[in-house]
C-alpha positions in Angstrom: -7.2 -15.5 60.8 -6.1 -15.8 57.1 -5.3 -12.6 54.7 -7.0 -12.2 51.5 -5.0 -13.6 48.5 -4.8 -10.0 46.9 -2.8 -8.7 50.1 -0.3 -11.5 50.0 0.7 -11.0 46.2 3.5 -8.9 45.3 2.6 -6.4 42.7 5.0 -6.4 39.7 5.3 -3.9 36.9 6.7 -5.0 33.4 8.0 -2.7 31.0 7.1 -3.7 27.2 9.3 -2.0 24.6 6.9 -1.2 21.5 8.5 -0.4 18.2 7.1 0.7 15.2 7.1 -1.6 12.3 8.3 -0.8 8.8 6.1 -0.7 6.1 6.3 -3.6 4.1 8.5 -3.2 0.7 8.5 -5.4 -2.3 10.8 -6.0 -5.2 9.2 -6.1 -8.9 9.3 -9.9 -8.9 7.8 -10.4 -5.6 5.0 -7.9 -6.0 4.1 -9.2 -9.8 4.2 -12.8 -8.0 1.7 -11.4 -5.1 -0.4 -10.0 -8.0 -0.3 -12.7 -10.2 0.9 -10.6 -13.0 3.9 -11.2 -15.2 7.3 -9.0 -14.2 7.4 -7.6 -17.4 3.8 -6.3 -17.3 4.4 -4.9 -14.0 7.4 -3.0 -15.4 5.5 -1.9 -18.3 2.6 -0.4 -16.0 5.6 1.4 -14.3 6.8 2.8 -17.6 3.3 3.9 -18.2 3.3 5.9 -14.9 0.5 4.3 -13.4 2.6 4.2 -10.1 3.7 7.6 -10.7 6.5 9.5 -12.1 9.1 8.3 -9.7 8.5 4.6 -10.8 8.1 5.6 -14.3 11.7 7.5 -14.7 13.8 5.5 -12.6 17.0 3.7 -13.4 17.3 1.3 -10.5 14.5 -1.7 -10.0 11.4 -0.1 -8.4 10.4 -1.1 -4.9 6.6 -1.4 -4.2 4.8 -1.0 -1.0 1.4 -2.1 0.2 -0.3 0.6 -1.4 1.4 0.1 -4.6 0.4 -3.3 -4.6 -3.2 -2.3 -3.8 -3.0 -0.4 -6.8 -1.7 -3.1 -9.0 -4.5 -5.6 -8.0 -6.8 -2.9 -8.8 -5.5 -2.3 -12.6 -5.5 -6.2 -13.0 -9.1 -6.3 -11.5 -10.3 -3.7 -14.3 -8.1 -5.1 -17.0 -9.5 -8.4 -16.6 -13.0 -8.1 -15.6 -14.0 -5.1 -17.4 -12.0 -5.3 -20.4 -10.1 -1.7 -19.6 -7.0 -1.8 -22.1 -3.7 -0.9 -20.6 -3.6 2.8 -22.0 -6.9 3.6 -20.5 -5.7 2.5 -17.1 -3.5 5.3 -17.2 -6.1 7.8 -17.7 -8.3 6.1 -15.0 -5.3 6.0 -12.4 -4.9 9.7 -13.1 -8.4 10.2 -12.0 -8.3 8.0 -9.1 -5.1 9.9 -7.7 -6.7 13.3 -8.6 -10.2 12.4 -6.5 -8.1 11.1 -3.5 -6.3 14.0 -3.5 -9.6 16.2 -3.6 -11.1 13.9 -0.9 -8.1 14.7 1.2 -8.3 18.5 0.6 -11.9 18.4 1.6 -11.1 16.5 4.8 -8.7 19.0 5.7 -10.9 22.1 4.9 -13.6 20.5 7.3 -10.9 20.2 10.0 -11.5 17.7 12.8 
């Protein structure tokens, strides 16, 4: 009499190492290329403080992450498609950050 196939199979256990991926970072030139803006425009946005005070006052070359790249694309969308000038972007950017902070506070206060 034949034994079922599953009884003949040996069971094995494999361990898989899962490491946490580092967030992507981009140089000023690479971020500008990805967002289709001139690097000097991106440097100007940094000087205006659109990416926060840390990048506005840095003496070294700024480093950008995916969140900053998203913001850069959002700035350019409003500038190109809605005619928002660069200085007005600073005001809008501050309002976006304030709204996001208030939304985070509301989520925290509501709890899980």
